C-alpha positions, 0 to 999 in steps of 0.5 A, spaced: 734 179 111 740 177 106 747 179 107 749 183 102 754 180 096 762 181 098 765 187 096 770 187 090 776 191 094 782 192 091 788 188 091 794 190 097 801 188 095 798 183 090 793 180 096 786 180 095 781 182 101 779 176 106 772 176 108 770 174 115 763 173 117 761 175 125 756 169 128 752 170 134 757 170 140 759 172 147 765 177 145 764 184 147 769 187 143 771 185 135 778 185 138 776 179 143 772 175 137 779 176 132 783 174 137 779 167 139 777 166 132 784 167 128 789 166 133 795 165 128 795 173 129 796 175 136 791 180 139 796 185 140 797 185 132 790 185 131 789 191 135 795 194 131 791 193 125 785 196 128 788 202 130 791 203 123 785 202 120 786 196 116 780 192 117 774 194 113 766 194 114 761 192 110 761 198 106 769 198 105 770 203 110 776 203 116 773 200 122 774 204 129 780 202 133 776 198 138 769 197 136 764 193 139 762 186 137 756 186 132 753 179 130 751 178 123 756 183 119 762 181 115 768 185 116 774 185 111 782 184 112 788 183 108 792 177 110 799 179 112 805 175 115 810 178 120 816 174 117 816 170 111 821 165 107 823 169 101 823 164 095 829 167 090 827 164 084 822 167 079 816 165 075 815 167 068 808 168 064 808 164 058 801 166 055 795 170 057 789 172 053 782 175 056 780 168 059 787 164 061 794 165 064 799 160 064 805 161 068 812 157 069 812 156 077 819 155 080 821 150 085 819 151 092 814 157 090 807 155 093 801 156 088 796 160 093 797 163 100 797 158 106 801 157 112 807 161 112 807 164 105 803 170 103 807 174 098 812 169 096 806 165 092 805 164 085 798 167 085 800 173 089 806 175 085 802 174 079 796 178 081 802 184 083 805 183 076 798 183 072 793 187 077 788 182 076 785 181 082 780 176 080 786 171 078 785 164 080 788 157 079 785 152 075 789 146 078 794 144 083 801 144 083 805 142 089 810 147 092 816 143 091 814 141 083 816 146 078 813 147 071 806 149 068 800 152 072 794 155 069 790 161 072 783 163 070 782 171 069 775 171 070 771 168 075 765 166 071 770 162 066 774 158 072 769 152 072 769 151 065 777 150 065 776 146 071 771 141 068 776 139 063 780 136 069 774 133 072 773 130 065 780 128 064 780 132 058 787 134 059 793 131 057 799 132 062 806 130 061 811 131 067 819 129 067 822 126 073 829 124 075 830 118 080 834 112 080 835 107 074 830 102 073 835 096 075 836 099 082 828 099 083 829 092 086 823 090 081 823 087 074 820 093 071 819 093 063 818 100 061 814 103 058 809 101 064 802 103 065 801 103 072 795 103 076 794 103 084 789 105 089 792 111 093 789 114 100 792 118 105 796 115 111 792 116 117 798 117 121 801 122 116 796 126 112 802 129 108 803 122 105 799 118 100 800 110 101 798 105 096 792 100 099 788 094 096 782 096 092 779 099 086 785 103 082 784 110 083 791 113 080 794 111 073 800 113 070 804 112 064 811 111 066 817 111 060 824 111 060 827 117 057 834 117 058 840 114 063 844 118 067 850 118 070 851 115 077 845 110 077 840 115 075 835 116 070 830 121 067 823 119 066 817 121 062 810 121 067 803 121 064 798 121 069 791 120 067 788 121 074 789 127 079 790 124 086 794 128 091 802 126 090 800 121 085 807 121 081 811 122 087 807 116 091 807 111 085 814 112 083 816 111 090 812 105 091 816 102 085 822 103 088 824 109 084 823 115 089 824 122 086 831 125 087 830 131 092 823 128 095 822 130 102 816 126 103 817 119 099 819 114 101 820 117 108 817 124 111 822 129 113 820 135 118 818 141 114 823 146 114 822 153 116 827 156 111 827 151 105 834 148 103 834 150 096 840 146 094 836 140 093 830 141 089 825 135 088 826 133 081 819 133 078 817 138 072 810 139 069 813 140 062 807 140 058 799 141 058 794 140 052 787 141 052 781 144 047 779 151 050 772 150 052 771 158 051 774 158 044 774 151 041 782 152 040 787 147 041 792 149 046 798 146 048 803 149 052 811 147 054 815 149 060 821 153 059 824 150 065 829 144 065 831 139 069 839 137 070 842 133 065 848 130 069 849 127 075 846 131 081 849 131 088 
């Protein structure tokens, strides 16, 4: 017998309900299952949530405080964290119509809930502001990167917008601050259309590395402005979308981005981010033909990178 479709439950503080399927297994009580399958939440916390009626059954009703385990059903819960680092920078909605929302993401703010961030994410903040429970990101932007981020308002529209990225039908323009070209140790002639092959490091999955083989990453790199202190402002136009593409390629050229904690050396992740030295990378412009309306779209970030010497 087919399982019923997932419930369309309301948001709680901007967070959508998570659905959890209950497979066959040896757990006598639901609490035993939760403690084993989702151990990042302590057993005592799960017990407290059950007692408070925060877990819901397939009909959207609160489960009892200590129910027996029942295989084949689905339960719902809202993700929450006991402690979460606060990101003291505000997002800004730049555009919204019935299909699309465009926001400016500040540095340090993750796009979606993950790890130690739930409330302090762009998606949760936007869902709280707009009340749009179905809002979903169309593309990814690193937590450390600032700038334009696109969201689909309706689930049925998301694939049409994501298809533009798959077909490379989106023009993306970034700005970055890095050492001046003469400090790269290479004879660089800019503008440069740089092509290389990137893959994850086996010993450090957070980092990408250049390897031999057919290029899978391409970026047009141009010099915009020489800055004091041996720095420069660059315009980066990627035509592909590999993980950390801009950061990894600039580092490989001897021009690591200012404030980068991953390239060229991977630094330990901080429980509380240090906000004094953000990554100097901005998603400045994005342009495409809207697949739903046929309109030419071009959006510009309202954020700016510094124009003077940075510490």
